[in-house]
ChimeraX commands (.cxc) that place a marker at each C-alpha (Angstrom):
marker #1 position -0.01,-0.04,0.02 radius 0.5
marker #1 position 1.34,3.46,-0.87 radius 0.5
marker #1 position -0.53,5.27,1.85 radius 0.5
marker #1 position -2.43,4.80,5.06 radius 0.5
marker #1 position -5.87,6.15,5.90 radius 0.5
marker #1 position -6.13,7.53,9.38 radius 0.5
marker #1 position -9.40,8.50,11.10 radius 0.5
marker #1 position -8.78,10.63,14.12 radius 0.5
marker #1 position -11.28,11.28,16.87 radius 0.5
marker #1 position -11.62,14.45,18.72 radius 0.5
marker #1 position -11.68,12.50,22.02 radius 0.5
marker #1 position -9.22,10.77,24.21 radius 0.5
marker #1 position -8.91,6.99,24.57 radius 0.5
marker #1 position -9.04,6.22,28.30 radius 0.5
marker #1 position -11.72,5.35,30.81 radius 0.5
marker #1 position -11.74,9.00,32.04 radius 0.5
marker #1 position -11.73,10.18,28.51 radius 0.5
marker #1 position -14.74,7.98,27.50 radius 0.5
marker #1 position -16.69,9.13,30.58 radius 0.5
marker #1 position -15.89,12.76,30.01 radius 0.5
marker #1 position -16.99,12.49,26.40 radius 0.5
marker #1 position -20.20,10.68,27.22 radius 0.5
marker #1 position -21.11,13.33,29.88 radius 0.5
marker #1 position -20.21,16.11,27.43 radius 0.5
marker #1 position -22.24,14.49,24.71 radius 0.5
marker #1 position -25.31,14.17,27.04 radius 0.5
marker #1 position -24.95,17.83,28.21 radius 0.5
marker #1 position -24.37,18.95,24.62 radius 0.5
marker #1 position -21.02,20.44,25.65 radius 0.5
marker #1 position -18.77,18.00,23.55 radius 0.5
marker #1 position -19.26,16.59,20.18 radius 0.5
marker #1 position -17.09,14.47,17.79 radius 0.5
marker #1 position -18.78,13.67,14.47 radius 0.5
marker #1 position -16.41,10.63,14.02 radius 0.5
marker #1 position -17.55,9.38,17.41 radius 0.5
marker #1 position -21.16,9.77,16.27 radius 0.5
marker #1 position -20.50,7.65,13.20 radius 0.5
marker #1 position -18.57,4.85,14.91 radius 0.5
marker #1 position -20.09,4.71,18.46 radius 0.5
marker #1 position -23.02,7.03,19.01 radius 0.5
marker #1 position -23.66,6.37,22.70 radius 0.5
marker #1 position -22.52,2.70,22.53 radius 0.5
marker #1 position -19.07,2.39,24.15 radius 0.5
marker #1 position -18.42,-0.84,22.17 radius 0.5
marker #1 position -19.30,0.91,18.87 radius 0.5
marker #1 position -22.27,0.60,16.61 radius 0.5
marker #1 position -22.80,-2.83,14.89 radius 0.5
marker #1 position -22.66,-1.26,11.43 radius 0.5
marker #1 position -19.29,0.42,12.19 radius 0.5
marker #1 position -17.80,-2.76,13.76 radius 0.5
marker #1 position -18.67,-4.66,10.52 radius 0.5
marker #1 position -17.29,-1.74,8.43 radius 0.5
marker #1 position -14.11,-1.46,10.47 radius 0.5
marker #1 position -13.47,-5.29,10.17 radius 0.5
marker #1 position -13.99,-5.06,6.40 radius 0.5
marker #1 position -11.88,-1.94,5.90 radius 0.5
marker #1 position -8.72,-2.89,7.79 radius 0.5
marker #1 position -6.79,-0.17,5.70 radius 0.5
marker #1 position -8.36,2.47,7.90 radius 0.5
marker #1 position -6.47,3.16,11.22 radius 0.5
marker #1 position -8.83,4.59,13.90 radius 0.5
marker #1 position -6.94,6.70,16.41 radius 0.5
marker #1 position -7.89,9.03,19.24 radius 0.5
marker #1 position -6.18,12.29,19.73 radius 0.5
marker #1 position -4.13,11.02,22.68 radius 0.5
marker #1 position -2.77,8.32,20.45 radius 0.5
marker #1 position -0.84,10.85,18.49 radius 0.5
marker #1 position 2.13,12.88,19.43 radius 0.5
marker #1 position 1.51,16.61,19.93 radius 0.5
marker #1 position 3.85,17.52,17.14 radius 0.5
marker #1 position 1.93,15.23,14.66 radius 0.5
marker #1 position -1.41,16.75,15.82 radius 0.5
marker #1 position 0.03,20.14,15.13 radius 0.5
marker #1 position 1.14,18.99,11.69 radius 0.5
marker #1 position -2.41,17.84,10.67 radius 0.5
marker #1 position -3.71,19.87,7.71 radius 0.5
marker #1 position -7.15,20.04,9.11 radius 0.5
marker #1 position -8.77,20.14,12.62 radius 0.5
marker #1 position -10.20,17.21,14.55 radius 0.5
marker #1 position -12.17,15.11,13.99 radius 0.5
marker #1 position -10.77,14.24,10.64 radius 0.5
marker #1 position -9.69,11.57,8.23 radius 0.5
marker #1 position -6.40,11.95,6.46 radius 0.5
marker #1 position -4.13,10.10,4.03 radius 0.5
marker #1 position -0.62,9.63,5.15 radius 0.5
marker #1 position 1.72,8.88,2.19 radius 0.5
marker #1 position 5.00,6.97,2.38 radius 0.5
marker #1 position 6.76,10.21,2.03 radius 0.5
marker #1 position 5.14,11.44,5.17 radius 0.5
marker #1 position 2.69,13.93,3.48 radius 0.5
marker #1 position -0.60,14.23,5.10 radius 0.5
marker #1 position -3.56,14.89,2.70 radius 0.5
marker #1 position -6.94,15.85,4.11 radius 0.5
marker #1 position -9.70,13.54,3.07 radius 0.5
marker #1 position -12.72,14.38,5.42 radius 0.5
marker #1 position -12.97,17.37,7.62 radius 0.5
marker #1 position -15.07,17.94,10.61 radius 0.5
marker #1 position -17.78,19.36,8.38 radius 0.5
marker #1 position -17.67,16.51,6.09 radius 0.5
marker #1 position -18.10,14.12,9.10 radius 0.5
marker #1 position -20.93,16.29,10.48 radius 0.5
marker #1 position -22.68,15.88,7.09 radius 0.5
marker #1 position -22.65,12.07,7.60 radius 0.5
marker #1 position -25.31,12.51,10.40 radius 0.5
marker #1 position -23.79,9.60,12.27 radius 0.5
marker #1 position -24.39,7.19,9.48 radius 0.5
marker #1 position -21.60,4.71,8.54 radius 0.5
marker #1 position -22.98,4.22,5.00 radius 0.5
marker #1 position -22.78,7.95,4.26 radius 0.5
marker #1 position -19.22,8.05,5.78 radius 0.5
marker #1 position -18.31,5.22,3.49 radius 0.5
marker #1 position -19.70,7.00,0.41 radius 0.5
marker #1 position -17.94,10.21,1.19 radius 0.5
marker #1 position -14.63,8.51,1.95 radius 0.5
marker #1 position -14.77,6.43,-1.23 radius 0.5
marker #1 position -15.62,9.44,-3.26 radius 0.5
marker #1 position -12.77,11.66,-1.83 radius 0.5
marker #1 position -10.29,8.71,-2.12 radius 0.5
marker #1 position -11.24,8.32,-5.82 radius 0.5
marker #1 position -10.89,12.03,-6.29 radius 0.5
marker #1 position -7.62,12.36,-4.34 radius 0.5
marker #1 position -6.07,9.35,-6.12 radius 0.5
marker #1 position -6.87,10.79,-9.52 radius 0.5
marker #1 position -5.47,14.24,-8.66 radius 0.5
marker #1 position -2.43,12.96,-6.73 radius 0.5
marker #1 position -1.57,9.89,-8.73 radius 0.5
marker #1 position -1.53,7.73,-5.54 radius 0.5
marker #1 position -2.08,4.08,-6.20 radius 0.5
marker #1 position -4.72,2.29,-3.99 radius 0.5
marker #1 position -3.96,-1.31,-3.19 radius 0.5
marker #1 position -6.76,-3.67,-4.05 radius 0.5
marker link #1:1,2 radius 0.2
marker link #1:2,3 radius 0.2
marker link #1:3,4 radius 0.2
marker link #1:4,5 radius 0.2
marker link #1:5,6 radius 0.2
marker link #1:6,7 radius 0.2
marker link #1:7,8 radius 0.2
marker link #1:8,9 radius 0.2
marker link #1:9,10 radius 0.2
marker link #1:10,11 radius 0.2
marker link #1:11,12 radius 0.2
marker link #1:12,13 radius 0.2
marker link #1:13,14 radius 0.2
marker link #1:14,15 radius 0.2
marker link #1:15,16 radius 0.2
marker link #1:16,17 radius 0.2
marker link #1:17,18 radius 0.2
marker link #1:18,19 radius 0.2
marker link #1:19,20 radius 0.2
marker link #1:20,21 radius 0.2
marker link #1:21,22 radius 0.2
marker link #1:22,23 radius 0.2
marker link #1:23,24 radius 0.2
marker link #1:24,25 radius 0.2
marker link #1:25,26 radius 0.2
marker link #1:26,27 radius 0.2
marker link #1:27,28 radius 0.2
marker link #1:28,29 radius 0.2
marker link #1:29,30 radius 0.2
marker link #1:30,31 radius 0.2
marker link #1:31,32 radius 0.2
marker link #1:32,33 radius 0.2
marker link #1:33,34 radius 0.2
marker link #1:34,35 radius 0.2
marker link #1:35,36 radius 0.2
marker link #1:36,37 radius 0.2
marker link #1:37,38 radius 0.2
marker link #1:38,39 radius 0.2
marker link #1:39,40 radius 0.2
marker link #1:40,41 radius 0.2
marker link #1:41,42 radius 0.2
marker link #1:42,43 radius 0.2
marker link #1:43,44 radius 0.2
marker link #1:44,45 radius 0.2
marker link #1:45,46 radius 0.2
marker link #1:46,47 radius 0.2
marker link #1:47,48 radius 0.2
marker link #1:48,49 radius 0.2
marker link #1:49,50 radius 0.2
marker link #1:50,51 radius 0.2
marker link #1:51,52 radius 0.2
marker link #1:52,53 radius 0.2
marker link #1:53,54 radius 0.2
marker link #1:54,55 radius 0.2
marker link #1:55,56 radius 0.2
marker link #1:56,57 radius 0.2
marker link #1:57,58 radius 0.2
marker link #1:58,59 radius 0.2
marker link #1:59,60 radius 0.2
marker link #1:60,61 radius 0.2
marker link #1:61,62 radius 0.2
marker link #1:62,63 radius 0.2
marker link #1:63,64 radius 0.2
marker link #1:64,65 radius 0.2
marker link #1:65,66 radius 0.2
marker link #1:66,67 radius 0.2
marker link #1:67,68 radius 0.2
marker link #1:68,69 radius 0.2
marker link #1:69,70 radius 0.2
marker link #1:70,71 radius 0.2
marker link #1:71,72 radius 0.2
marker link #1:72,73 radius 0.2
marker link #1:73,74 radius 0.2
marker link #1:74,75 radius 0.2
marker link #1:75,76 radius 0.2
marker link #1:76,77 radius 0.2
marker link #1:77,78 radius 0.2
marker link #1:78,79 radius 0.2
marker link #1:79,80 radius 0.2
marker link #1:80,81 radius 0.2
marker link #1:81,82 radius 0.2
marker link #1:82,83 radius 0.2
marker link #1:83,84 radius 0.2
marker link #1:84,85 radius 0.2
marker link #1:85,86 radius 0.2
marker link #1:86,87 radius 0.2
marker link #1:87,88 radius 0.2
marker link #1:88,89 radius 0.2
marker link #1:89,90 radius 0.2
marker link #1:90,91 radius 0.2
marker link #1:91,92 radius 0.2
marker link #1:92,93 radius 0.2
marker link #1:93,94 radius 0.2
marker link #1:94,95 radius 0.2
marker link #1:95,96 radius 0.2
marker link #1:96,97 radius 0.2
marker link #1:97,98 radius 0.2
marker link #1:98,99 radius 0.2
marker link #1:99,100 radius 0.2
marker link #1:100,101 radius 0.2
marker link #1:101,102 radius 0.2
marker link #1:102,103 radius 0.2
marker link #1:103,104 radius 0.2
marker link #1:104,105 radius 0.2
marker link #1:105,106 radius 0.2
marker link #1:106,107 radius 0.2
marker link #1:107,108 radius 0.2
marker link #1:108,109 radius 0.2
marker link #1:109,110 radius 0.2
marker link #1:110,111 radius 0.2
marker link #1:111,112 radius 0.2
marker link #1:112,113 radius 0.2
marker link #1:113,114 radius 0.2
marker link #1:114,115 radius 0.2
marker link #1:115,116 radius 0.2
marker link #1:116,117 radius 0.2
marker link #1:117,118 radius 0.2
marker link #1:118,119 radius 0.2
marker link #1:119,120 radius 0.2
marker link #1:120,121 radius 0.2
marker link #1:121,122 radius 0.2
marker link #1:122,123 radius 0.2
marker link #1:123,124 radius 0.2
marker link #1:124,125 radius 0.2
marker link #1:125,126 radius 0.2
marker link #1:126,127 radius 0.2
marker link #1:127,128 radius 0.2
marker link #1:128,129 radius 0.2
marker link #1:129,130 radius 0.2
marker link #1:130,131 radius 0.2
view
């Protein structure tokens, strides 16, 4: 594969992080569109997302505390987001917070948007996708 797809949550991966996010979500003081797509209020993840994740092993799902601060600062767009990391270390934005918000928490819409953006990005950048 000539690149990696990285989906990055605007949330921390820890028990405290999960509790804090859930409370913030319930009180409408926190939101993460990628969390809505993958988990909603289910700490184990939505069934549709678990199936999708298992079928699309080329996507790496990371929380913001899984990434070094310098790497977070190097992201070309804000969190949550989906980026392409090339072998040369270039980060190419695929889906922004606004794109993820437009999925309305639906895995199928996420898949459509990501597939379309990958096709568009591959055509414009000449990046080869492994089959």
